[in-house]
N, C-alpha and C positions, 0 to 999 in steps of 0.2 A: 161616380168616380171622384175621390177626394183630390183636392188641388195640392200640388207639391209646394211645400214652403221652402223655397230656395234660400231665403234669408236665414232660417233656423239652421239649415244644413251648413251654410257658410260659417255661422257662428260656432257650431260644433267643431268643424274642421279647423277653424282658427284656434280654438282652445286646445284641441288635441295636438296640433302642430307646435304650438307654443310650449306645451308640456313636454313634448318629445325633444324639442331643442334644449329646454332647460335640463332635462334628464341627461342628454348627451353631453352637455357642458359639465354637469356635475360628475358624470362618469369619467370624463377626460381629466377633470380636476383630481379625482381620486387616484387615477393612474399616475398623474404627475406627482402627487404627494407621496405615493408609494415609491415611485422612482427616486425622489429626493431622499427619502428615509433610507432606501437601499444604498444610495451613494454615500450618505453619511455613515451608515453602518460599515460599509466596505472601507471607507477612509479611516475610520476610528480603529478598526481591527488591524488594518495594514500598518498604521502608525505604532500601535502597541507591539506588533510583531517585529518591526524594525528596531524598536528600543530593546525588546527582549533579546534579539540576536546579538546585541552589544554587551550583554551582561557577562560578567566573569563566571558566575555560577551557571555551569552548563545545564545542570538538572533543572534549576528554576527557569532558565531560558527555554528549554524544551517544553516544560509544562505550560508556560505562558503561550508559546506559539501554538501548541496543540489546542489549548482552551479557546484561543481566539478563532482558530479555523472552525472549530466545532460550534462556537457561539455564532459566527457568521452564517453557517449553514442553517442552524435552528432559526435564527432571525429572519432569514429569507423566506422560509416556509411559513413562519408566523405572519409576516407582513403580507404575503400573497393571500393567506387565508382570511385575514381581517379585511383586506381590500375587496375580496370577493363577496364577503358578507355585506359590506356597505353598499356595493353595487346592486346586489340582489334586493336589498331593502329600498334603494332608490327607485328600482323598477316597479315597486309596489307589491312585492311578494312577502310582506310581513316585516316585523321589527328586526333589528340587528340581533337581539337576544334570541328571538325565536329562530332566526336563521342559523345561529350557532348550534341551537338544539337540533334543528332540522339537518344541518350538516353533519352533526354527530350521528344522527339516525341513518343518514345516507352513507356515512363512513362505515357504520356497522354492517349495512347491507353490502357495500363494496367488499368489505373484508370477507363476508360470508360467500361472496361470489368469486373469490380467488385472489384477493389482494393481501393475503396473510404474509406473503414474502416481504412486503413493504414494511409492515410492522415488525417483522422478524429482523430485518436489516437495521431498523431504527433502535430496537432494543439491544441488538448486538453492538451497535455503535456506542450506546450509552455505557454498556458494561466494559467495552474496550477503554473508554475514557476514564471511568471511575476506578477500574482496576489497574490503570496505567500499564497495560500490556506492551504498548509501544507508543511513540509520539512522533510528531513531525521532525524530520531530520534523522531518525533512526534508520539503520540499514537492516532490513528484515527479509525473511523468506516466508511467504504466505502461500499455502496451497501449491507449492512448487515454483511460484513466481518470486524472483529475487530483485530487490532494488531499494532505493531510498524513499522513505515516506515523504511526499511533498504536500499532502493534504489529508486531513481526517475529517470527513463530513458525517452527517447523520446517517446516511444510507450506504456510503461507499468509502473505501480507502483507496487513495491514489498513490501509485508507486512510479518511480522513474528508474528504469533499468539501465544497464551499462551500455545498451545500444541507443539510448536517448528516447526510447519508446515509453509512453505513458500507459501504465497498466491500471485498469479500474476494476476493483474487486468489491462486490456487494458484501457488506459486513455480515449479513446472515449466512453467507456461504463459506465463511472462514472457518476451517476445521483445525488447522495446525499453523502455529506461528513460531518461527525461529528468529529471535532478536539477536542480530550479529553485532550489536553496538556495545558489547561489553568491553572490559579492559583488554582482552586478548582473544584471538581466534587460533584454533589449532590447525597448523599445516600438516597434512598427512600425505606422504609419498610412499606408495606401495610398489615394490619391485619384485618381479619374477626372476629367479636365478636358476641356472641349470642344476639338475640333480648330480651331474658329474663333477661340479665344482666343490671345493672345500668350503662349507658354509661358514666356518669360523673366519676363513680368509676373506670371504665376501663381506661378512659383517664388519670386519676391520676396515675394509676399503670404504664401505658406506659411512662408517663412523668418521673416517678421515675426511671424506668429502663434506659431510654435514658440519664437522667442527671447523673446517676452513671457511665454509660459507658463513657460519655464525660469527667468526672473528672479523670478517670483512663487511658484515651487514648487521651490526648491533643496533643500528638506527631503526630497524624494522623487526628485530628479533627480541624475544624475552627468554632469558635463561639459556642454558646449553641444550642442544638437541639430545634426543634419546633414540637409539637404534634398537628395535626389537629383533631378536635373533631369528626366530622362525615364526611366522604368523599363520601359515597355511601350507598344506601339501596339495598342489593342484595336479592335473593329469600330466603336465609336461614341465612343471616348474616348482621350485620351492619359494614360497612367499616370504619376503622380509619387508620391513617398513621403517621409515624415519618419521619421528614426531618432533615438530618444532613449534613452540609457542610464538605466535606472531602478534605484533601490535595491530591495533584496529584495522581490519579489512586488508591486511597485507599478506594474508595466508595464500591467496591465489598467486601472487608474484613469487613468493618463496617456493611454492610447489613447482611452478614453471621453471624457475632457475635451478632448483635441485635436480629436476629430471634431466635438464641439459647437462649439468655437471656430471651426473651419474653416467649418462651415455658417453660423454667424452672419456671419463675414467675407465669405464668398462672396455671401450675400444682400445685404450692404451694398454690395459692389462690383459687383453685377449679374452675377455669374458663375453660370451654371447647372451643376448636376452632371448629367452625361449619364445617360440611362437607355436601355434597349434599345427600339428603334423600327424599323419597316420602312417604307421609301419605295417606292411602286409607280409605275413609269412606264408609262403606257398609250399605245399608238400611236393617232393620230387615225384 
């Protein structure tokens, strides 16, 4: 039976523990450097965004803010990726370059196993940015969700709706976009009127209501309103509509106000607003 060389074992453990401690220190240092770079990146982009928001040119301001939010998102992914490669290299699993190649191979494997949606989201985000479909600060309607764009990242678009809720939409899942940040929005108020009423009289009343509202609210209205005579024949009503151009995102207020004014005027004129009802005729 051979004799155990405790001295040799001690020396090996000493070397291994020293290497482990050095590696842990270097890994912590990599994390610290990555964190510092992230803070610098965030500070730089935030500073540019604050300056951009003060520009008189709104189009340039919006483009700068959008570019900075996307740059910050891409930068974070890149910093995390490079830090991971350096840490793997420090642990003795090959050079940084070979790690990048390996990571690319692993990435291809992950994609084949079901991560296609991540790449799809990133590509969609790039197209949104390059095509300038919308930017930070725009009021949009995406896949039925409506709100102001507060951030455009590589993978997701962040909206803030009127309830104060943050809505996160993966870019790859965006199918339809309505950008409501144009010069005007159209306020449309559809009204059901009884078949028994004189449609021309009702049209005149609606026009009077719409014209008076326009005269007192020109700060949120564009041009004079248009009243469509008859837009539909429903089961129990004749449809009419008021169309009023509204300044940016004031169409909801105009629609609410006009409905209230129409209800008051109809009550005054003795015009009822039809509702669904069933008439049964029974043989004697």
